[in-house]
C-alpha positions in Angstrom: 2.3 -26.4 -42.6 3.6 -22.9 -41.7 0.0 -21.7 -41.4 -0.8 -24.6 -39.0 2.2 -23.9 -36.8 1.3 -20.2 -36.7 -2.2 -21.1 -35.7 -1.0 -23.4 -32.9 1.5 -20.8 -31.7 -1.3 -18.1 -31.6 -3.6 -20.5 -29.7 -0.9 -21.4 -27.1 -0.1 -17.7 -26.6 -3.8 -17.0 -26.1 -4.1 -19.8 -23.6 -1.1 -18.6 -21.6 -2.3 -15.0 -21.7 -5.8 -16.0 -20.4 -4.2 -18.1 -17.6 -2.3 -15.0 -16.4 -5.5 -13.1 -15.7 -8.5 -13.5 -13.4 -12.0 -12.0 -13.8 -14.6 -10.9 -11.3 -18.2 -10.4 -12.3 -21.3 -9.5 -10.3 -24.7 -7.7 -10.3 -26.3 -5.7 -7.5 -28.6 -2.7 -7.9 -27.1 -1.2 -4.8 -23.8 -0.7 -6.7 -25.4 0.8 -9.9 -23.1 3.4 -11.6 -20.5 3.1 -8.8 -16.8 3.2 -9.6 -14.9 0.6 -7.6 -11.1 0.1 -7.4 -9.5 -3.3 -6.9 -6.3 -3.6 -4.8 -3.8 -6.1 -3.6 -1.0 -6.0 -1.0 2.3 -5.4 -2.8 3.8 -7.4 0.1 2.8 -8.7 3.5 5.7 -7.0 5.3 4.4 -3.4 4.7 0.9 -4.2 3.4 1.6 -1.4 0.8 -1.6 -1.0 -1.3 -1.2 -1.7 -5.0 -4.0 -0.7 -7.4 -4.9 -3.5 -9.9 -7.5 -1.4 -11.7 -10.9 0.3 -11.6 -14.3 -0.5 -13.0 -17.7 1.1 -13.1 -20.9 -0.9 -12.6 -23.6 -0.2 -15.2 -27.1 1.2 -14.5 -28.3 -2.2 -13.4 -25.3 -2.8 -11.1 -23.6 -5.3 -13.4 -19.9 -5.3 -13.7 -17.1 -7.5 -15.2 -13.4 -6.8 -14.5 -10.4 -8.7 -15.8 -6.9 -8.1 -14.3 -3.4 -9.5 -14.3 -3.1 -12.6 -12.0 0.1 -14.7 -12.2 -0.3 -16.6 -8.9 -3.0 -17.2 -6.2 -3.2 -14.2 -4.0 -5.5 -12.0 -2.0 -7.3 -8.9 -3.5 -9.7 -6.5 -1.9 -12.1 -3.6 -2.6 -13.5 -0.8 -0.5 -17.3 -1.1 -0.5 -18.8 1.6 1.7 -18.0 0.7 5.3 -16.4 -2.6 4.2 -13.0 -3.7 3.1 -14.0 -6.8 1.1 -11.4 -9.6 0.5 -11.2 -12.4 -2.1 -8.6 -14.9 -3.0 -8.1 -15.3 -6.8 -6.2 -17.7 -9.0 -5.0 -17.4 -12.6 -7.4 -18.3 -15.3 -10.5 -18.2 -12.9 -13.7 -16.2 -13.1 -15.5 -15.3 -9.8 -19.2 -14.3 -9.7 -19.4 -12.2 -6.5 -22.2 -12.0 -4.0 -21.9 -8.3 -3.2 -22.6 -7.2 0.4 -25.5 -4.8 1.1 -24.2 -1.4 0.5 -23.8 0.7 3.6 -22.4 4.2 3.0 -19.9 5.6 5.4 -21.1 8.5 7.5 -19.7 12.0 7.0 -17.8 11.7 10.3 -16.3 8.4 9.1 -15.4 9.9 5.7 -13.6 12.8 7.3 -11.8 10.8 10.0 -8.3 10.1 8.7 -8.0 7.2 11.3 -11.2 5.5 10.3 -10.8 1.7 9.6 -13.4 -0.1 7.5 -14.8 -3.5 8.6 -13.0 -6.5 7.0 -15.3 -9.1 5.3 -14.8 -12.0 2.9 -16.7 -11.8 -0.4 -19.0 -14.7 -1.3 -18.5 -16.5 -4.6 -21.8 -17.6 -6.3 -20.2 -19.9 -8.9 -17.7 -21.6 -6.5 -16.8 -25.3 -6.5 -16.3 -27.2 -3.2 -12.6 -27.0 -3.8 -12.5 -23.3 -4.5 -9.8 -21.6 -2.5 -12.2 -19.1 -0.9 -14.6 -21.9 0.3 -11.6 -23.9 1.7 -10.2 -20.9 3.6 -13.5 -19.8 4.9 -14.4 -23.3 6.1 -11.0 -23.7 7.8 -11.2 -20.3 9.4 -14.6 -21.1 10.7 -13.4 -24.2 12.5 -10.1 -22.5 13.6 -11.8 -19.3 15.0 -14.6 -21.2 16.7 -11.9 -23.2 18.5 -10.1 -19.9 19.6 -13.4 -18.4 20.7 -14.6 -21.4 22.8 -11.3 -22.8 24.1 -8.6 -20.3 23.3 -8.4 -18.6 26.7 -7.9 -21.9 28.6 -5.5 -23.3 26.0 -3.2 -20.2 26.1 -3.4 -20.1 29.9 -2.5 -23.8 30.4 -0.3 -24.2 27.3 -2.5 -27.2 26.5 -0.6 -29.1 23.7 -3.2 -31.9 23.6 -6.1 -29.6 22.6 -4.0 -28.0 19.8 -3.1 -31.5 18.5 -6.8 -32.4 18.7 -7.7 -29.4 16.5 -4.9 -30.2 14.1 -6.1 -33.8 13.7 -9.6 -32.5 13.1 -8.7 -30.0 10.3 -6.3 -32.4 8.7 -9.0 -35.0 8.5 -11.6 -32.5 7.2 -9.4 -31.3 4.4 -7.4 -34.4 3.6 -8.7 -34.7 0.1 -7.8 -31.2 -1.0 -4.4 -30.8 -2.6 -4.4 -27.1 -3.3 -0.9 -25.9 -2.4 -2.0 -22.3 -1.4 -4.7 -23.6 0.9 -2.5 -26.3 2.5 0.2 -23.7 3.2 -2.4 -21.4 4.7 -3.9 -24.1 6.9 -0.5 -25.5 8.0 1.1 -22.2 8.9 -2.0 -21.0 10.8 -1.7 -24.2 12.8 2.1 -23.7 13.2 1.3 -20.2 14.5 -1.1 -21.6 17.1 1.4 -24.2 18.2 4.0 -21.4 18.5 1.7 -19.2 20.6 0.5 -22.0 22.9 3.6 -24.1 23.7 6.3 -24.1 21.1 8.0 -20.7 21.9 11.3 -21.5 20.3 11.9 -19.1 17.3 14.9 -21.0 16.1 13.3 -24.4 16.2 10.2 -23.3 14.4 12.2 -21.4 11.7 14.5 -24.4 11.2 11.6 -26.8 10.8 9.1 -24.7 8.7 11.3 -22.1 6.8 14.8 -23.4 6.3 15.3 -24.8 2.9 11.5 -24.8 2.2 9.7 -23.1 -0.7 9.0 -19.5 0.0 5.3 -18.3 -0.1 5.6 -14.5 -0.2 1.9 -14.0 -1.1 0.4 -16.3 1.4 -0.7 -14.3 4.5 -0.4 -17.2 7.0 3.1 -18.0 5.9 4.3 -14.4 6.2 2.4 -13.7 9.4 4.1 -16.5 11.3 7.5 -15.3 10.2 6.7 -11.7 11.3 5.2 -12.9 14.6 8.4 -14.8 15.5 11.0 -12.2 14.4 9.3 -8.8 14.7 11.3 -6.5 17.1 14.1 -9.1 17.5 16.8 -6.5 16.8 15.1 -3.9 18.9 15.1 -6.2 21.9 18.5 -7.7 21.4 20.7 -5.0 19.9 22.9 -4.7 23.0 23.7 -8.4 23.6 24.7 -11.6 21.9 24.3 -11.9 18.2 21.9 -8.9 18.1 24.8 -6.6 18.9 26.8 -7.9 15.9 23.8 -7.5 13.6 23.4 -3.9 14.7 27.1 -3.3 13.8 26.5 -4.9 10.4 23.6 -2.6 9.7 24.7 0.7 11.3 28.5 0.6 10.7 28.9 -1.9 7.9 25.8 -0.9 6.0 26.3 -4.3 4.4 23.8 -7.1 3.7 26.9 -9.3 3.0 28.3 -8.8 6.6 24.8 -9.4 8.0 24.5 -12.7 6.2 28.0 -13.7 7.4 27.0 -13.1 11.0 23.8 -15.1 10.5 25.8 -18.0 9.2 26.5 -18.9 12.8 22.8 -19.7 13.3 21.8 -23.1 12.0 18.2 -22.1 11.4 19.3 -19.3 9.0 21.8 -21.2 6.9 20.0 -20.2 3.7 20.8 -16.9 1.9 17.2 -16.2 1.0 16.0 -16.7 4.6 18.9 -14.5 5.9 17.8 -11.7 3.5 14.2 -12.0 4.6 15.3 -11.7 8.2 17.4 -8.7 7.3 14.4 -7.0 5.8 12.4 -7.6 9.1 15.3 -6.1 11.1 15.6 -3.1 8.8 11.8 -2.5 9.1 12.1 -2.7 12.9 15.2 -0.4 13.0 13.3 2.4 11.3 10.8 2.4 14.2 13.5 3.3 16.7 15.7 6.1 15.2 17.3 7.0 18.5 19.0 3.5 18.7 19.3 2.9 14.9 20.2 6.1 13.0 18.0 6.1 9.9 20.7 7.1 7.3 22.7 3.8 7.5 19.5 1.8 7.7 18.3 3.4 4.4 21.8 2.8 2.9 21.5 -0.9 3.8 18.0 -1.0 2.3 19.4 0.6 -0.9 22.1 -2.2 -1.0 19.3 -4.8 -0.8 17.5 -3.1 -3.7 20.7 -3.1 -5.8 22.2 -6.5 -5.1 19.4 -8.8 -4.2 18.6 -11.4 -6.8 15.1 -12.0 -5.4 12.4 -9.7 -6.9 10.1 -10.0 -3.9 12.9 -8.8 -1.6 13.7 -5.8 -3.8 10.0 -5.0 -3.7 9.8 -5.3 0.1 12.9 -3.1 0.5 11.4 -0.4 -1.7 8.1 -0.5 0.2 9.9 -0.3 3.6 11.6 2.9 2.3 8.2 4.3 1.2 6.6 3.4 4.5 9.0 5.5 6.6 10.2 8.2 4.2 8.6 11.5 5.1 8.2 14.3 2.5 10.8 17.0 3.1 11.7 20.4 1.7 12.8 20.2 -1.9 11.8 16.6 -2.3 10.1 15.7 -5.6 6.4 15.9 -5.1 4.8 12.4 -5.6 3.6 12.0 -9.2 0.0 11.7 -10.1 -2.4 11.3 -13.1 -5.9 12.5 -12.4 -9.0 13.6 -14.3 -10.9 16.9 -14.1 -14.7 17.1 -14.3 -14.6 16.9 -18.1 -12.6 13.6 -18.0 -9.5 15.4 -19.2 -6.3 13.7 -17.9 -3.9 16.0 -15.9 -0.4 15.0 -14.7 1.7 16.8 -12.1 4.2 17.7 -14.9 1.5 19.8 -16.6 1.9 22.4 -13.9 5.7 22.8 -14.1 6.8 26.4 -14.8 4.6 27.9 -12.1 4.3 27.5 -8.3 1.5 25.2 -7.4 -0.7 25.6 -4.3 -1.8 22.0 -3.9 -4.7 21.3 -1.7 -6.7 18.2 -0.6 -10.4 18.9 0.0 -14.0 17.7 -0.4 -17.2 19.7 -0.7 -18.9 18.2 2.4 -16.1 19.7 4.6 -17.2 23.1 5.9 -13.6 24.3 6.2 -12.9 23.4 2.5 -15.9 25.4 1.3 -14.9 28.3 3.4 -11.4 28.2 1.9 -12.8 27.9 -1.6 -14.4 31.4 -1.2 -11.0 32.8 -0.2 -9.2 31.0 -3.0 -11.6 32.5 -5.5 -10.5 36.0 -4.6 -6.8 35.0 -4.2 -6.7 33.3 -7.6 -7.5 36.6 -9.4 -4.4 38.2 -7.9 -1.9 35.4 -7.9 -2.6 33.4 -11.2 0.4 34.9 -13.0 2.8 33.1 -10.7 0.7 30.5 -9.0 -1.5 27.6 -10.1 -4.1 26.5 -7.6 -4.8 22.7 -7.9 -7.5 21.1 -5.7 -7.4 17.3 -5.4 -11.0 16.6 -4.6 -12.2 13.6 -2.5 -15.9 13.5 -3.3 -17.6 10.2 -2.8 -18.0 9.5 -6.5 -16.9 11.0 -9.8 -20.5 12.0 -10.5 -20.7 13.9 -7.2 -17.4 15.6 -8.1 -18.7 16.5 -11.6 -22.0 17.8 -10.2 -20.2 20.0 -7.6 -18.0 21.5 -10.3 -21.0 22.1 -12.6 -22.9 23.8 -9.8 -19.9 26.0 -8.8 -18.3 27.5 -11.9 -17.2 30.5 -9.9 -14.3 28.3 -8.5 -12.2 28.9 -11.6 -9.1 26.9 -10.9 -8.1 23.3 -11.5 -10.0 20.6 -9.7 -9.0 17.0 -10.1 -10.8 13.9 -8.8 -8.7 11.8 -6.3 -11.5 10.0 -4.5 -10.8 6.7 -6.2 -7.1 6.9 -5.7 -6.2 6.6 -2.0 -2.6 5.8 -2.8 -2.0 9.5 -3.6 -3.2 10.5 -0.1 -0.7 8.0 1.4 2.2 9.2 -0.8 1.5 12.8 0.4 1.1 11.6 4.0 -2.4 13.0 4.1 -3.8 13.1 7.6 -6.9 15.2 7.2 -8.7 17.8 5.1 -8.2 20.5 4.2 -4.4 20.1 3.7 -2.2 22.5 1.8 1.3 22.3 0.2 3.3 24.6 -2.0 5.3 23.2 -4.9 8.0 25.2 -6.7 8.3 25.7 -10.5 10.1 22.4 -11.0 7.6 20.3 -9.0 9.6 20.1 -5.8 8.1 20.8 -2.4 8.6 24.4 -1.3 6.3 24.2 1.8 5.3 20.8 3.3 2.6 22.4 5.4 1.6 25.6 3.7 -0.7 28.2 5.4 -4.4 27.8 4.6 -6.0 30.6 2.5 -7.6 31.9 5.7 -4.2 32.0 7.4 -2.8 34.6 5.0 -1.2 32.2 2.5 -1.5 35.0 -0.1 0.6 37.3 2.0 3.2 34.6 2.7 3.4 33.8 -1.0 3.8 37.4 -2.0 6.6 38.0 0.5 8.3 34.8 -0.7 8.1 35.9 -4.3 9.4 39.4 -3.5 12.4 37.9 -1.7 13.1 35.5 -4.5 13.0 38.3 -7.1 15.4 40.3 -4.9 17.7 37.3 -4.7 17.5 36.7 -8.5 18.3 40.4 -9.1 21.3 40.3 -6.8 22.5 37.1 -8.5 22.3 38.7 -11.9 24.1 41.8 -10.7 26.9 39.7 -9.3 27.2 37.8 -12.6 27.3 41.2 -14.5 30.0 42.5 -12.2 32.0 39.3 -12.5 31.9 39.5 -16.3 33.0 43.1 -16.2 36.0 42.3 -14.1 36.9 39.4 -16.4 36.7 41.7 -19.4 
């Protein structure tokens, strides 16, 4: 009996575990031996990129990748010039139709402001009620309407045509009861109504958000909320209720005070909705530091992180802080774990005890190669006090490994960061080459350090001489102090 119960328990655990994952598979020779990372948006307020994992296609281009998936949500991959999106649900396997691979040009690779082309991935083994088929079908009808009739509808505020479209899509998709899809469809239609004729933020919020289920990972749901309330506090901070909300944030630094003020508004008589609106206001406040001093805004964000009972809100607050926080002198350098050309894992902590000249480069960048030649000579003279660490952004790990094998004369630490764009965002990387100096404890000593060609070695030597003088003077004062005490 006990054996039977143990078997059933194990079986149930296995079923639950499998239901909390999703799998993508595919095969395309154009992606043979390529390493591909899979991401999701951590939230739709900041669209902070969250890495789900990385896989490498085999020599035939086949891949299979399983990842955690607890609810239906959107994932994406960077595939050459494309940012390819897919909706996934727990317990599902998706056989992907990969797009033809088009490599980014060197100019696109080196341009920090380059934006890839958004596409939706095809699913070969999809059913008619697959979430991707439903959303693609709806979007096709919706965007055709906007393309053909949108200008006239917006110009004339034609309610009848919007209702005509609404009746059409409701009839088309009446038999599908997928909650995620219906929320997506409905809130895109609510957004269209709002833009065309229903320009009453309070009424729309009361009807479609107050005391309704929250859908944090549904882009249509979150996009409408942001569309209605983005910049509200920026435009209203000197009048009416906006003035009181500014006081609650800047002088009260209190989510509780903010919620009490919002209690006067019928559309927001729900604590969760008030807190979501507070996050929108805090995000907007940080865009205008002259009107909203950042320090109390960050303190209010910290209060949300500490006291909120809603995990999604704590996550959004953390991501808003990351979005606006700039690296400053003596900040902890963002942590990383990366591999060298021999697949040996390095962490930032490994370099503690020495100063670190951290640089972001790639071999196709002429300025980087020019700097490497200077770094080679500099390394011979500074290696006692300074570790040189290059985070390399080659197109693939194999390209990185080949470059290192062909250039053994560059005898300092190279780590591959090409498949980890989050590191570039954490370090606020805007172009290559970029240089920083970290102190012995891993804190930032110079945010924008001189390049090797701009006499970094001389700057570093002067800094070390000055620090040794200061250390000698400190020890002398300690000795004299002890002598007087004795």
